[in-house]
LUMSELUM-907356 format. One record per residue (C-alpha): residue number from 1; residue in three letters; x, y, z. Coordinates in Angstrom, 3 decimals. Layout:
# residues N
<pt NUM, 'Ala', <X, Y, Z>>
...
# end
This chain:
# residues 367
<pt 1, 'Met', <23.988, -1.070, -7.646>>
<pt 2, 'Lys', <22.604, -1.550, -11.124>>
<pt 3, 'Leu', <24.640, 0.591, -13.529>>
<pt 4, 'Ala', <23.114, 0.913, -17.014>>
<pt 5, 'Leu', <25.596, 2.193, -19.592>>
<pt 6, 'His', <23.979, 3.646, -22.715>>
<pt 7, 'Leu', <26.845, 3.061, -25.120>>
<pt 8, 'Thr', <25.177, 4.828, -28.054>>
<pt 9, 'His', <22.083, 6.754, -29.105>>
<pt 10, 'Asp', <22.115, 4.862, -32.400>>
<pt 11, 'Cys', <20.139, 1.742, -33.287>>
<pt 12, 'Asn', <19.592, -0.548, -36.260>>
<pt 13, 'Leu', <15.842, -0.810, -35.538>>
<pt 14, 'Arg', <13.087, 1.807, -35.388>>
<pt 15, 'Cys', <10.752, 0.405, -32.746>>
<pt 16, 'Thr', <7.407, 2.174, -32.623>>
<pt 17, 'Tyr', <7.467, 2.595, -28.843>>
<pt 18, 'Cys', <11.162, 3.241, -28.206>>
<pt 19, 'Tyr', <11.607, 5.350, -25.078>>
<pt 20, 'Val', <15.184, 6.224, -26.018>>
<pt 21, 'Gly', <13.938, 8.772, -28.574>>
<pt 22, 'Asn', <15.414, 9.881, -31.882>>
<pt 23, 'Lys', <18.504, 8.012, -33.035>>
<pt 24, 'Asp', <21.836, 9.649, -33.791>>
<pt 25, 'Ser', <25.532, 8.797, -33.893>>
<pt 26, 'Arg', <26.483, 9.980, -30.391>>
<pt 27, 'Arg', <28.462, 7.287, -28.600>>
<pt 28, 'Met', <30.227, 6.872, -25.287>>
<pt 29, 'Asp', <33.998, 7.246, -25.456>>
<pt 30, 'Arg', <36.428, 5.034, -23.549>>
<pt 31, 'Glu', <37.313, 7.696, -21.003>>
<pt 32, 'Thr', <33.673, 8.178, -20.026>>
<pt 33, 'Ala', <33.038, 4.431, -19.910>>
<pt 34, 'Glu', <36.032, 3.871, -17.631>>
<pt 35, 'Glu', <34.939, 6.747, -15.397>>
<pt 36, 'Ala', <31.474, 5.183, -15.209>>
<pt 37, 'Val', <32.985, 1.881, -14.080>>
<pt 38, 'Arg', <34.871, 3.634, -11.290>>
<pt 39, 'Phe', <31.790, 5.656, -10.376>>
<pt 40, 'Gly', <29.673, 2.510, -10.138>>
<pt 41, 'His', <32.131, 0.814, -7.814>>
<pt 42, 'Lys', <32.488, 3.867, -5.581>>
<pt 43, 'Asn', <28.715, 4.042, -5.167>>
<pt 44, 'Ser', <28.075, 0.326, -4.586>>
<pt 45, 'Thr', <28.080, -1.217, -1.136>>
<pt 46, 'Gly', <26.968, -4.769, -1.873>>
<pt 47, 'His', <27.437, -5.758, -5.494>>
<pt 48, 'Leu', <27.583, -4.143, -8.919>>
<pt 49, 'Asp', <25.641, -5.158, -12.021>>
<pt 50, 'Ile', <26.789, -3.368, -15.171>>
<pt 51, 'Ser', <24.300, -3.548, -18.036>>
<pt 52, 'Phe', <24.962, -2.425, -21.588>>
<pt 53, 'Phe', <22.142, -0.577, -23.244>>
<pt 54, 'Gly', <21.464, 1.857, -26.064>>
<pt 55, 'Gly', <20.295, 2.272, -28.721>>
<pt 56, 'Glu', <21.687, -1.091, -29.674>>
<pt 57, 'Pro', <24.762, -1.836, -27.532>>
<pt 58, 'Phe', <26.280, -4.299, -30.011>>
<pt 59, 'Leu', <26.795, -1.429, -32.433>>
<pt 60, 'Glu', <29.563, -0.578, -29.951>>
<pt 61, 'Lys', <30.622, -4.102, -29.080>>
<pt 62, 'Glu', <34.337, -3.296, -28.966>>
<pt 63, 'Leu', <33.648, -0.619, -26.362>>
<pt 64, 'Met', <31.516, -3.104, -24.446>>
<pt 65, 'Phe', <34.276, -5.711, -24.339>>
<pt 66, 'His', <36.779, -3.002, -23.413>>
<pt 67, 'Val', <34.646, -1.996, -20.420>>
<pt 68, 'Ile', <34.609, -5.592, -19.187>>
<pt 69, 'Glu', <38.372, -5.971, -19.560>>
<pt 70, 'Tyr', <39.038, -2.578, -17.983>>
<pt 71, 'Ala', <36.711, -3.269, -15.027>>
<pt 72, 'Arg', <38.417, -6.540, -14.197>>
<pt 73, 'Leu', <41.944, -5.122, -14.464>>
<pt 74, 'Trp', <41.067, -1.994, -12.473>>
<pt 75, 'Arg', <39.391, -4.048, -9.718>>
<pt 76, 'Lys', <42.483, -6.242, -9.470>>
<pt 77, 'Thr', <44.742, -3.208, -9.202>>
<pt 78, 'Glu', <42.508, -1.595, -6.561>>
<pt 79, 'Gly', <41.911, -4.811, -4.633>>
<pt 80, 'Ile', <38.127, -4.556, -5.055>>
<pt 81, 'Thr', <36.252, -7.798, -4.455>>
<pt 82, 'Ile', <32.532, -6.948, -4.402>>
<pt 83, 'Pro', <30.556, -9.211, -6.771>>
<pt 84, 'Leu', <30.393, -7.933, -10.348>>
<pt 85, 'Arg', <28.152, -9.089, -13.196>>
<pt 86, 'Phe', <27.632, -7.931, -16.776>>
<pt 87, 'Phe', <24.371, -7.835, -18.722>>
<pt 88, 'Ala', <23.394, -6.734, -22.215>>
<pt 89, 'Thr', <19.975, -6.164, -23.751>>
<pt 90, 'Thr', <20.031, -6.593, -27.523>>
<pt 91, 'Asn', <17.678, -6.702, -30.480>>
<pt 92, 'Gly', <19.686, -9.644, -31.830>>
<pt 93, 'Leu', <20.459, -8.383, -35.318>>
<pt 94, 'Leu', <24.237, -8.403, -34.801>>
<pt 95, 'Leu', <24.491, -11.695, -32.916>>
<pt 96, 'Asp', <26.630, -13.809, -35.220>>
<pt 97, 'Glu', <28.326, -16.886, -33.748>>
<pt 98, 'Glu', <31.630, -15.143, -33.046>>
<pt 99, 'Thr', <29.891, -12.309, -31.166>>
<pt 100, 'Ile', <27.718, -14.691, -29.156>>
<pt 101, 'Lys', <30.704, -16.843, -28.168>>
<pt 102, 'Arg', <32.777, -13.815, -27.235>>
<pt 103, 'Ser', <29.917, -12.441, -25.134>>
<pt 104, 'Val', <29.482, -15.707, -23.260>>
<pt 105, 'Glu', <33.238, -16.062, -22.718>>
<pt 106, 'Ser', <33.317, -12.494, -21.380>>
<pt 107, 'Gly', <30.629, -13.364, -18.842>>
<pt 108, 'Ile', <27.826, -11.267, -20.337>>
<pt 109, 'Ile', <24.300, -12.379, -19.445>>
<pt 110, 'Leu', <22.285, -11.675, -22.580>>
<pt 111, 'Ser', <18.621, -10.693, -22.872>>
<pt 112, 'Leu', <16.916, -10.645, -26.256>>
<pt 113, 'Ser', <14.085, -8.267, -27.157>>
<pt 114, 'Leu', <11.432, -10.079, -29.215>>
<pt 115, 'Asp', <7.884, -8.741, -29.283>>
<pt 116, 'Gly', <6.288, -12.042, -30.130>>
<pt 117, 'His', <6.810, -14.116, -33.262>>
<pt 118, 'Gly', <6.873, -13.173, -36.937>>
<pt 119, 'Ala', <4.394, -10.490, -37.973>>
<pt 120, 'Cys', <3.531, -9.769, -34.327>>
<pt 121, 'His', <7.133, -8.716, -33.687>>
<pt 122, 'Asp', <7.411, -6.861, -36.996>>
<pt 123, 'Leu', <4.452, -4.611, -36.152>>
<pt 124, 'Thr', <6.468, -2.851, -33.448>>
<pt 125, 'Arg', <10.115, -3.570, -34.259>>
<pt 126, 'Pro', <10.774, -2.693, -37.922>>
<pt 127, 'Leu', <14.082, -2.019, -39.617>>
<pt 128, 'Pro', <14.929, 1.592, -40.572>>
<pt 129, 'Asp', <13.436, 1.015, -44.034>>
<pt 130, 'Gly', <10.125, -0.038, -42.474>>
<pt 131, 'Thr', <10.392, -3.754, -43.261>>
<pt 132, 'Gly', <10.173, -6.462, -40.619>>
<pt 133, 'Ser', <13.164, -7.564, -38.563>>
<pt 134, 'Phe', <12.003, -10.946, -37.195>>
<pt 135, 'Ala', <13.239, -13.146, -40.033>>
<pt 136, 'Arg', <16.745, -11.699, -39.835>>
<pt 137, 'Ile', <16.905, -12.146, -36.065>>
<pt 138, 'Ala', <15.495, -15.666, -36.247>>
<pt 139, 'Glu', <18.500, -16.728, -38.319>>
<pt 140, 'His', <20.544, -16.456, -35.116>>
<pt 141, 'Phe', <18.173, -18.516, -32.922>>
<pt 142, 'Pro', <19.966, -21.895, -33.242>>
<pt 143, 'Thr', <23.386, -20.442, -32.393>>
<pt 144, 'Leu', <21.988, -18.260, -29.647>>
<pt 145, 'Leu', <20.198, -21.184, -27.985>>
<pt 146, 'Lys', <23.308, -23.349, -28.351>>
<pt 147, 'Phe', <25.422, -20.945, -26.288>>
<pt 148, 'Cys', <22.664, -19.264, -24.194>>
<pt 149, 'Pro', <19.953, -21.907, -23.641>>
<pt 150, 'Asn', <18.422, -19.981, -20.735>>
<pt 151, 'Ile', <18.371, -16.561, -22.377>>
<pt 152, 'Gln', <15.625, -14.224, -21.194>>
<pt 153, 'Ile', <13.190, -12.973, -23.843>>
<pt 154, 'Leu', <11.908, -9.431, -23.267>>
<pt 155, 'Ala', <8.526, -9.103, -24.978>>
<pt 156, 'Thr', <6.759, -5.740, -25.060>>
<pt 157, 'Phe', <3.234, -5.406, -26.382>>
<pt 158, 'Ser', <1.200, -2.408, -27.414>>
<pt 159, 'Pro', <-2.374, -1.986, -28.691>>
<pt 160, 'Arg', <-1.214, -2.624, -32.252>>
<pt 161, 'Asn', <0.030, -6.182, -31.585>>
<pt 162, 'Val', <-1.509, -7.261, -28.263>>
<pt 163, 'Lys', <-4.018, -9.520, -30.058>>
<pt 164, 'Phe', <-1.083, -11.782, -30.966>>
<pt 165, 'Leu', <0.405, -11.900, -27.442>>
<pt 166, 'Ser', <-0.340, -15.466, -26.386>>
<pt 167, 'Glu', <0.277, -16.879, -29.860>>
<pt 168, 'Gly', <3.585, -15.000, -30.082>>
<pt 169, 'Ile', <4.897, -16.313, -26.761>>
<pt 170, 'Glu', <3.769, -19.847, -27.578>>
<pt 171, 'Lys', <5.527, -19.821, -30.947>>
<pt 172, 'Leu', <8.726, -18.460, -29.399>>
<pt 173, 'Tyr', <8.541, -21.239, -26.811>>
<pt 174, 'Tyr', <8.458, -23.806, -29.595>>
<pt 175, 'Cys', <11.472, -22.081, -31.135>>
<pt 176, 'Gly', <13.320, -23.177, -27.988>>
<pt 177, 'Phe', <13.016, -20.202, -25.620>>
<pt 178, 'Gln', <11.761, -20.933, -22.093>>
<pt 179, 'His', <12.082, -17.721, -20.082>>
<pt 180, 'Phe', <9.919, -14.686, -20.814>>
<pt 181, 'Thr', <9.484, -11.218, -19.381>>
<pt 182, 'Val', <6.196, -9.911, -20.746>>
<pt 183, 'Gly', <5.264, -6.255, -20.437>>
<pt 184, 'Leu', <3.153, -3.526, -21.983>>
<pt 185, 'Asn', <4.094, -0.235, -23.534>>
<pt 186, 'Tyr', <2.306, 1.848, -20.918>>
<pt 187, 'Glu', <3.197, 5.119, -22.621>>
<pt 188, 'Glu', <0.920, 4.376, -25.560>>
<pt 189, 'Pro', <-2.839, 5.060, -25.101>>
<pt 190, 'Trp', <-4.798, 1.920, -24.192>>
<pt 191, 'Asn', <-8.501, 2.225, -24.954>>
<pt 192, 'Asp', <-11.117, -0.126, -23.510>>
<pt 193, 'Ala', <-11.059, -2.427, -26.544>>
<pt 194, 'Ala', <-7.274, -2.854, -26.373>>
<pt 195, 'Leu', <-7.451, -3.514, -22.636>>
<pt 196, 'Glu', <-10.140, -6.144, -23.125>>
<pt 197, 'Thr', <-7.973, -7.808, -25.770>>
<pt 198, 'Met', <-5.077, -7.802, -23.329>>
<pt 199, 'Arg', <-7.236, -9.494, -20.671>>
<pt 200, 'Ser', <-8.326, -12.169, -23.157>>
<pt 201, 'Glu', <-4.727, -12.759, -24.238>>
<pt 202, 'Tyr', <-3.542, -13.123, -20.632>>
<pt 203, 'Arg', <-6.173, -15.806, -20.067>>
<pt 204, 'Ala', <-5.042, -17.625, -23.215>>
<pt 205, 'Leu', <-1.409, -17.343, -22.148>>
<pt 206, 'Gly', <-2.382, -18.668, -18.726>>
<pt 207, 'Arg', <-3.859, -21.787, -20.329>>
<pt 208, 'Phe', <-0.622, -22.398, -22.221>>
<pt 209, 'Tyr', <1.411, -21.797, -19.041>>
<pt 210, 'Glu', <-0.728, -24.315, -17.143>>
<pt 211, 'Gly', <-0.507, -26.813, -19.985>>
<pt 212, 'Cys', <3.284, -26.728, -19.872>>
<pt 213, 'Phe', <3.243, -27.646, -16.170>>
<pt 214, 'Glu', <0.806, -30.470, -16.880>>
<pt 215, 'Ser', <3.124, -31.770, -19.608>>
<pt 216, 'Gly', <6.170, -31.508, -17.362>>
<pt 217, 'Lys', <7.761, -28.800, -19.531>>
<pt 218, 'Leu', <9.715, -25.890, -18.094>>
<pt 219, 'Leu', <8.308, -22.421, -18.846>>
<pt 220, 'Gly', <8.890, -19.161, -17.012>>
<pt 221, 'Ile', <6.636, -16.134, -17.554>>
<pt 222, 'Asn', <7.196, -13.215, -15.221>>
<pt 223, 'Ile', <3.587, -12.005, -15.015>>
<pt 224, 'Phe', <2.491, -15.384, -13.623>>
<pt 225, 'Asp', <5.640, -16.535, -11.805>>
<pt 226, 'Ser', <5.851, -13.313, -9.790>>
<pt 227, 'Lys', <2.175, -13.361, -8.821>>
<pt 228, 'Ile', <2.306, -16.974, -7.666>>
<pt 229, 'Ala', <5.518, -16.333, -5.744>>
<pt 230, 'Ser', <3.992, -13.282, -4.066>>
<pt 231, 'His', <1.070, -15.417, -2.924>>
<pt 232, 'Val', <3.315, -18.158, -1.607>>
<pt 233, 'Tyr', <5.724, -15.856, 0.202>>
<pt 234, 'Glu', <4.952, -13.048, 2.614>>
<pt 235, 'Ser', <5.445, -10.069, 0.351>>
<pt 236, 'Cys', <6.226, -9.263, -3.235>>
<pt 237, 'Glu', <9.549, -7.640, -4.043>>
<pt 238, 'Arg', <9.227, -4.043, -5.154>>
<pt 239, 'Cys', <11.068, -2.743, -8.180>>
<pt 240, 'Ala', <14.457, -4.433, -7.949>>
<pt 241, 'Cys', <16.037, -1.613, -9.939>>
<pt 242, 'Cys', <15.119, 1.252, -7.641>>
<pt 243, 'Asp', <14.953, 0.116, -4.052>>
<pt 244, 'Lys', <17.235, -2.885, -3.573>>
<pt 245, 'Asn', <20.798, -2.469, -2.408>>
<pt 246, 'Asp', <22.063, 0.769, -4.010>>
<pt 247, 'Gly', <19.353, 1.081, -6.659>>
<pt 248, 'Glu', <19.820, 1.857, -10.327>>
<pt 249, 'Ile', <21.755, 4.557, -12.140>>
<pt 250, 'Ala', <21.759, 5.092, -15.899>>
<pt 251, 'Val', <24.630, 6.787, -17.713>>
<pt 252, 'Ala', <24.147, 8.486, -21.085>>
<pt 253, 'Pro', <26.925, 8.440, -23.720>>
<pt 254, 'Ser', <27.873, 11.928, -22.501>>
<pt 255, 'Gly', <28.434, 10.633, -18.974>>
<pt 256, 'Asn', <25.284, 12.314, -17.666>>
<pt 257, 'Ile', <23.549, 10.417, -14.881>>
<pt 258, 'Tyr', <19.816, 9.634, -14.768>>
<pt 259, 'Pro', <17.698, 7.773, -12.186>>
<pt 260, 'Cys', <16.623, 5.068, -14.635>>
<pt 261, 'Leu', <17.461, 3.831, -18.124>>
<pt 262, 'Arg', <13.934, 4.828, -19.190>>
<pt 263, 'Leu', <14.740, 8.462, -18.462>>
<pt 264, 'Val', <17.935, 8.915, -20.486>>
<pt 265, 'Lys', <16.059, 9.347, -23.781>>
<pt 266, 'Thr', <18.021, 11.832, -25.954>>
<pt 267, 'Asp', <19.906, 13.192, -22.937>>
<pt 268, 'Glu', <18.064, 16.522, -23.086>>
<pt 269, 'Asp', <15.531, 16.362, -20.213>>
<pt 270, 'His', <17.613, 17.907, -17.456>>
<pt 271, 'Ser', <14.703, 18.057, -15.028>>
<pt 272, 'Val', <15.698, 14.522, -13.989>>
<pt 273, 'Leu', <19.449, 14.894, -14.551>>
<pt 274, 'Leu', <21.390, 13.745, -11.481>>
<pt 275, 'Gly', <24.875, 14.854, -12.534>>
<pt 276, 'Asn', <27.770, 13.415, -14.493>>
<pt 277, 'Val', <30.181, 10.569, -13.756>>
<pt 278, 'Lys', <33.092, 13.024, -13.995>>
<pt 279, 'Thr', <31.657, 15.647, -11.639>>
<pt 280, 'Gly', <29.463, 13.656, -9.251>>
<pt 281, 'Met', <25.821, 12.958, -8.475>>
<pt 282, 'Asp', <23.103, 15.053, -6.845>>
<pt 283, 'Arg', <22.264, 12.649, -4.019>>
<pt 284, 'Lys', <19.513, 14.851, -2.592>>
<pt 285, 'Leu', <17.582, 14.876, -5.876>>
<pt 286, 'Arg', <18.047, 11.143, -6.275>>
<pt 287, 'Ala', <16.824, 10.521, -2.725>>
<pt 288, 'Lys', <13.808, 12.768, -3.319>>
<pt 289, 'Ile', <12.834, 10.818, -6.444>>
<pt 290, 'Met', <13.217, 7.482, -4.662>>
<pt 291, 'Val', <11.093, 8.683, -1.724>>
<pt 292, 'Glu', <8.383, 9.963, -4.053>>
<pt 293, 'Ser', <8.416, 6.710, -6.030>>
<pt 294, 'Gly', <7.941, 4.709, -2.842>>
<pt 295, 'Arg', <5.096, 6.838, -1.501>>
<pt 296, 'Glu', <1.917, 4.761, -1.781>>
<pt 297, 'Trp', <-0.719, 6.169, -4.138>>
<pt 298, 'Glu', <-3.991, 6.657, -2.237>>
<pt 299, 'Glu', <-6.028, 4.228, -4.349>>
<pt 300, 'Cys', <-3.342, 1.583, -3.940>>
<pt 301, 'Lys', <-3.541, 1.648, -0.143>>
<pt 302, 'Ile', <-6.902, -0.118, -0.100>>
<pt 303, 'Cys', <-6.312, -2.484, -3.048>>
<pt 304, 'Ser', <-6.662, -6.214, -2.379>>
<pt 305, 'Leu', <-3.449, -6.782, -4.358>>
<pt 306, 'Lys', <-1.354, -4.554, -2.133>>
<pt 307, 'Gly', <1.967, -6.302, -1.587>>
<pt 308, 'Arg', <1.573, -8.370, -4.756>>
<pt 309, 'Cys', <1.350, -5.613, -7.335>>
<pt 310, 'Phe', <4.247, -4.208, -9.333>>
<pt 311, 'His', <3.229, -0.546, -9.473>>
<pt 312, 'Tyr', <6.402, 0.933, -8.027>>
<pt 313, 'Cys', <8.230, 1.762, -11.253>>
<pt 314, 'Gly', <8.656, 5.490, -10.725>>
<pt 315, 'Ala', <9.973, 6.030, -14.252>>
<pt 316, 'Val', <6.863, 4.536, -15.876>>
<pt 317, 'Asn', <4.568, 6.422, -13.512>>
<pt 318, 'Tyr', <6.378, 9.704, -14.079>>
<pt 319, 'Lys', <6.478, 9.407, -17.859>>
<pt 320, 'Val', <2.777, 8.545, -18.155>>
<pt 321, 'Asn', <1.175, 10.547, -15.347>>
<pt 322, 'Gly', <3.803, 13.092, -14.311>>
<pt 323, 'Ala', <3.865, 11.695, -10.757>>
<pt 324, 'Trp', <6.502, 9.261, -9.516>>
<pt 325, 'Asn', <3.959, 7.213, -7.543>>
<pt 326, 'Gln', <0.785, 7.253, -9.689>>
<pt 327, 'Pro', <0.550, 4.051, -11.778>>
<pt 328, 'Pro', <-0.982, 4.169, -15.276>>
<pt 329, 'Arg', <-4.471, 2.693, -15.697>>
<pt 330, 'Ala', <-3.186, 0.049, -18.119>>
<pt 331, 'Leu', <-0.582, -1.091, -15.582>>
<pt 332, 'Cys', <-3.179, -1.267, -12.808>>
<pt 333, 'Leu', <-5.538, -3.414, -14.847>>
<pt 334, 'Glu', <-2.706, -5.582, -16.135>>
<pt 335, 'Glu', <-1.629, -6.331, -12.583>>
<pt 336, 'Gln', <-5.166, -7.251, -11.563>>
<pt 337, 'Trp', <-5.713, -9.558, -14.503>>
<pt 338, 'Ser', <-2.331, -11.260, -14.330>>
<pt 339, 'Ala', <-2.915, -11.959, -10.619>>
<pt 340, 'Phe', <-6.397, -13.320, -11.326>>
<pt 341, 'Val', <-5.128, -15.685, -14.026>>
<pt 342, 'Ala', <-2.084, -16.733, -12.000>>
<pt 343, 'Asp', <-4.189, -17.509, -8.930>>
<pt 344, 'Glu', <-6.646, -19.615, -10.920>>
<pt 345, 'Val', <-3.848, -21.594, -12.547>>
<pt 346, 'Ala', <-1.930, -22.008, -9.282>>
<pt 347, 'Glu', <-4.997, -23.232, -7.412>>
<pt 348, 'Arg', <-5.598, -26.003, -9.924>>
<pt 349, 'Leu', <-1.941, -27.038, -10.122>>
<pt 350, 'Tyr', <-1.565, -27.029, -6.338>>
<pt 351, 'Lys', <-4.716, -29.091, -5.874>>
<pt 352, 'Ala', <-3.360, -31.614, -8.373>>
<pt 353, 'Lys', <0.048, -31.533, -6.639>>
<pt 354, 'Asn', <1.642, -31.095, -10.037>>
<pt 355, 'Pro', <5.281, -32.233, -9.508>>
<pt 356, 'Leu', <6.938, -29.470, -11.560>>
<pt 357, 'Phe', <4.748, -26.771, -10.023>>
<pt 358, 'Met', <5.421, -28.013, -6.488>>
<pt 359, 'Arg', <9.185, -28.133, -7.042>>
<pt 360, 'Lys', <9.176, -24.598, -8.426>>
<pt 361, 'Phe', <6.967, -22.843, -5.883>>
<pt 362, 'Phe', <6.779, -25.181, -2.870>>
<pt 363, 'Pro', <10.224, -26.847, -2.762>>
<pt 364, 'Gly', <10.028, -27.596, 0.964>>
<pt 365, 'Glu', <6.565, -29.155, 0.921>>
<pt 366, 'Lys', <6.122, -32.898, 0.774>>
<pt 367, 'Gln', <4.636, -34.033, -2.495>>
# end
């Protein structure tokens, strides 16, 4: 199971697209956090991944480290041995050296949200006073890369900054980051001009991606890696959060349970409330949502990308279209264009038998 703990509704940024909603001082108390740990273990059959979310989870870093210590001691007492991992998604503002070292020593796998480089990032991730946040976060880059050289960068783009997408990822790469998860803010309206800009930027990013392989430099970008992998292997993995092992559960600071971290928001939309860690979960409602999310949308059944397309995120579909299985137009076009670019790049690299490309995607094939 993936258990996302929203430690607080508060944040030290005011991102333009934040799906958490209005910020306030509500925080998870220790009793609720400990109950959530027990709940996660009782509802996991294979392994448990606990991720710390918010708001900004490092505003409650002492609670976060307490959860880790409590989980390990409780598991030892109960004789529980299923694999356990810890993750945290952060905006990076509070990552001083002591906090980074303590996180690494505690076994936390960090992900850093950066929406490109410099002004590109600042357009969507300002401080509460409206000024940019990139320069302050960038101060922590050297220390962060020293202790977390393989940290994943989560980059979200919207119509207001998509024209800087490829440039932003390239500049972050030259800052020392090598692993990127690129996505769009699907909940914001994407007109035809913005979508065309996105297509142009994906092609430019594809050229940079290909150039790194040709130069023998490691670079991972999800929108291309996943499409190439889905072409090489029989089928593409669906949403890992919702349909692998025991799926995902998100817990609000109150202890309320939601199907996905995208749906917690301000903890007021009880139409998708599954229960509370102290009183239990509505398994029938959760099963209904998962079934609806996995039901193929009619237009998707005849698509040439079927099996390679990531359109199964029920939370995104539901928030944009009101249906768990109807993908947004922007997502559909993004998937088509990322596959087109990835296939073009992969064909050229495969034909050239590029050593790095072959090792990454065809490890068993003779070079």
